[in-house]
C-alpha positions as MATLAB code, in Angstrom:
seq = 'MSGALDGRSIVVTGASRGIGTGIARRVLDAGASVLGVARSDPPEELGRHSRFRHLIADLSASPPEQVVGAALAQFGRVDGLVNNAGIQFYANCWEQDDAELDDMLRVNLTTPFLLSQAFCRHWVDASEPGVVVNICSIESSVGWSPPGQAGYAVTKGGLLGLTRAMALDVAPHGIRVVAIGPGIIETEMSSTEPEYLQRIPLANRPGTPDEIGDSAVFLLSDGASYITGEILYTDGGYLLP';
ca = [
      -4.813   24.405    9.950;
      -1.186   24.003   10.908;
      -0.784   23.441   14.642;
      -4.449   22.634   15.291;
      -3.527   19.159   16.549;
      -0.062   19.764   17.981;
       0.987   17.100   20.467;
      -1.958   14.786   19.812;
      -1.999   11.237   18.527;
      -4.685   10.051   16.143;
      -5.514    6.606   14.776;
      -6.727    6.523   11.156;
      -8.068    3.276    9.722;
      -7.780    2.536    6.022;
      -4.858    4.953    5.812;
      -3.065    3.164    2.980;
      -5.133    4.683    0.160;
      -7.800    7.165   -0.922;
      -9.619    9.169    1.713;
      -7.657    7.500    4.511;
      -4.355    8.705    3.065;
      -5.759   12.217    2.670;
      -6.934   12.248    6.284;
      -3.612   10.955    7.601;
      -1.702   13.519    5.516;
      -3.747   16.489    6.728;
      -3.723   15.317   10.364;
       0.072   15.122   10.172;
       0.144   18.607    8.619;
      -1.865   19.817   11.615;
       0.861   18.648   13.990;
      -0.427   15.305   15.274;
       1.213   11.908   15.315;
      -0.685    9.275   13.343;
      -1.038    5.522   13.604;
      -2.345    4.325   10.250;
      -4.096    0.965   10.328;
      -4.696   -0.979    7.120;
      -4.289   -4.345    5.456;
      -1.470   -3.081    3.230;
       1.607   -0.883    3.443;
       1.157    2.901    3.495;
       2.163    5.097    0.558;
       5.779    6.202    0.636;
       4.899    9.817    1.465;
       3.356    8.708    4.765;
       5.855    5.981    5.531;
       8.794    8.370    5.574;
       7.093   10.941    7.840;
       8.704   11.102   11.280;
       5.363   11.206   13.133;
       3.669    8.415   11.184;
       3.482    4.814   12.347;
       1.715    1.942   10.624;
      -0.035   -1.185   11.844;
      -0.881   -3.850    9.284;
      -4.067   -5.550   10.447;
      -7.395   -6.848    9.221;
      -9.619   -4.863   11.539;
     -12.613   -7.097   10.912;
     -10.663  -10.067   12.306;
      -8.357   -8.436   14.878;
      -9.178   -7.620   18.513;
      -9.935   -3.883   18.690;
      -7.873   -3.645   21.871;
      -4.832   -4.425   19.703;
      -5.219   -1.066   17.962;
      -5.608    0.846   21.238;
      -2.548   -0.931   22.618;
      -0.499   -0.202   19.501;
      -1.306    3.516   19.688;
      -0.400    3.673   23.374;
       2.811    1.745   22.764;
       3.851    4.120   19.985;
       2.785    7.454   21.448;
       1.982    6.932   25.133;
      -1.481    8.369   24.631;
      -4.281    8.421   22.081;
      -6.551   11.395   21.480;
      -8.695   10.467   18.500;
      -9.928    7.704   16.229;
     -10.986    8.112   12.600;
     -13.068    5.164   11.385;
     -12.423    5.397    7.654;
     -11.805    1.840    6.403;
     -14.651    0.621    4.210;
     -15.583   -1.583    1.279;
     -18.305   -1.482   -1.361;
     -19.927   -4.050   -3.648;
     -22.356   -2.844   -6.311;
     -25.474   -4.942   -6.927;
     -29.198   -4.421   -7.392;
     -30.913   -5.009   -4.063;
     -32.597   -8.207   -5.297;
     -29.280   -9.569   -6.513;
     -26.985   -8.658   -3.609;
     -24.802  -11.595   -2.663;
     -25.219  -12.601    1.000;
     -21.469  -12.914    1.523;
     -20.819   -9.468    0.062;
     -23.516   -7.944    2.272;
     -22.050   -9.645    5.330;
     -18.588   -8.316    4.428;
     -19.856   -4.734    4.070;
     -21.746   -4.899    7.348;
     -18.716   -6.317    9.149;
     -16.149   -3.873    7.733;
     -18.280   -0.718    7.438;
     -20.428   -0.969   10.558;
     -19.578   -3.706   13.053;
     -15.843   -2.992   13.052;
     -16.253    0.781   13.655;
     -18.675   -0.023   16.482;
     -16.242   -2.392   18.194;
     -13.216   -0.181   17.601;
     -15.005    2.913   18.916;
     -16.181    0.890   21.898;
     -12.601   -0.093   22.741;
     -11.318    3.483   22.438;
     -14.182    4.906   24.482;
     -13.607    2.258   27.150;
      -9.972    3.352   27.361;
     -10.871    7.032   27.633;
     -13.561    6.411   30.262;
     -11.263    4.201   32.353;
      -8.425    6.729   32.075;
     -10.731    9.721   32.701;
      -9.456   11.299   29.487;
     -11.321   13.084   26.688;
     -11.290   11.704   23.168;
     -12.860   12.107   19.744;
     -14.272    9.530   17.339;
     -14.771   10.603   13.724;
     -16.813    8.228   11.579;
     -16.506    8.485    7.806;
     -20.074    8.103    6.640;
     -21.370    9.175    3.206;
     -23.999   11.286    1.514;
     -25.707    7.894    1.278;
     -26.197    8.052    5.033;
     -29.100   10.372    4.188;
     -30.054   10.029    0.501;
     -30.169    7.518   -2.301;
     -27.532    8.118   -4.937;
     -27.012    7.210   -8.573;
     -25.746    4.968  -10.047;
     -28.052    2.316   -8.560;
     -26.872   -0.881   -6.926;
     -25.806    0.566   -3.579;
     -28.526   -0.551   -1.198;
     -26.175   -2.689    0.865;
     -23.579    0.061    1.134;
     -26.258    2.606    2.054;
     -27.441    0.335    4.878;
     -23.967    0.315    6.403;
     -23.447    4.072    6.099;
     -26.912    4.866    7.424;
     -26.194    2.596   10.368;
     -22.874    4.325   10.963;
     -24.627    7.677   11.224;
     -27.097    6.177   13.705;
     -24.173    4.820   15.703;
     -22.563    8.269   15.705;
     -25.608    9.884   17.246;
     -26.393    7.175   19.799;
     -22.798    6.717   20.938;
     -22.387   10.497   21.265;
     -25.152   10.511   23.874;
     -23.606    7.636   25.798;
     -20.144    9.137   26.150;
     -20.865   12.886   26.329;
     -20.868   12.883   30.172;
     -17.258   11.675   30.000;
     -16.112   14.520   27.749;
     -15.849   12.277   24.711;
     -17.165   13.474   21.347;
     -18.443   11.318   18.476;
     -18.937   12.997   15.106;
     -19.109   12.072   11.429;
     -18.150   13.268    7.970;
     -20.361   12.641    4.945;
     -18.163   12.736    1.839;
     -19.809   13.319   -1.498;
     -18.128   12.343   -4.764;
     -14.423   12.166   -3.977;
     -11.540   11.341   -6.310;
     -10.890    7.763   -5.188;
     -11.179    4.339   -6.743;
     -14.491    3.815   -4.925;
     -16.268    6.835   -6.439;
     -17.746    7.437   -9.861;
     -16.596   10.725  -11.390;
     -18.583   10.514  -14.612;
     -19.610   13.976  -15.919;
     -23.313   13.248  -15.468;
     -22.809   12.901  -11.710;
     -20.441   15.849  -11.395;
     -23.037   18.139  -12.986;
     -25.141   17.830   -9.849;
     -22.389   19.325   -7.676;
     -23.065   23.077   -7.341;
     -19.509   23.911   -6.271;
     -17.640   23.997   -9.603;
     -19.089   20.685  -10.830;
     -16.013   18.881   -9.608;
     -15.297   15.967   -7.286;
     -13.743   16.586   -3.915;
     -10.269   15.449   -2.964;
      -9.107   13.193   -0.129;
      -7.258   16.166    1.347;
     -10.523   18.123    1.593;
     -12.021   15.297    3.632;
      -8.823   15.403    5.667;
      -9.374   19.103    6.378;
     -12.860   18.321    7.681;
     -11.408   15.602    9.899;
      -8.781   17.985   11.317;
     -11.490   20.482   12.226;
     -13.670   17.894   13.956;
     -10.695   16.471   15.857;
      -9.564   19.921   16.987;
     -10.603   22.190   19.828;
     -12.378   24.300   17.227;
     -15.119   21.656   17.295;
     -15.136   21.233   21.077;
     -18.885   21.962   21.321;
     -19.895   19.661   18.459;
     -20.984   16.074   18.990;
     -23.456   13.674   17.411;
     -23.402   15.662   14.165;
     -22.380   14.908   10.585;
     -20.442   17.365    8.448;
     -21.363   16.801    4.814;
     -18.315   17.603    2.714;
     -19.939   17.266   -0.685;
     -19.574   20.499   -2.650;
     -23.279   21.179   -2.133;
     -24.460   17.871   -3.609;
     -27.294   17.608   -1.082;
     -28.592   21.137   -1.719;
     -30.842   20.631   -4.794;
];
């Protein structure tokens, strides 16, 4: 998809590892400039790229306008936001720690809401189009094994609801809001035990962060110009059975 995002600038949260790094890498490959936002330094491969900039910030504690301002200061414009940063704590629903639940809700749901709000406000005020891509999960729609993910599922289900409702609000302004639902992906947050991989029809293998990045490039590009309020499940067919 080389050239699909030429001349654009995209903000990717949680870009310092896992899916976020894969998204940033593929968006750069597609020709865009990227502002990666995370609580830690980016991997070296991103840090040395001429079109990559990095902002170290705790998004759950920082004003969302700071991220919009940083992107404008670096690139002079901002065309898209990818809400990828997220956390997960495993616990049976009757044992979920209140503080852990609050943290997941704040990082996985409240922060994307506020950040998307700030970006959409900028685009509406500037009379410019824009795209928000929310990284949801297959758990936005189904329960998933292993158990102990009720709190995480709440946040990802809410993020899908936000995608659809916000898409309606901003569509008259030419702004699109879409989502990706990753399945089992090779990151530190996913379980890649053989028993779970056997349920994946497409080669019984986990996906890669770059494959989620390819989905993000498509949704950010003009090739998806007539798509809004939808979720693209990138799961190797996990949801088919």
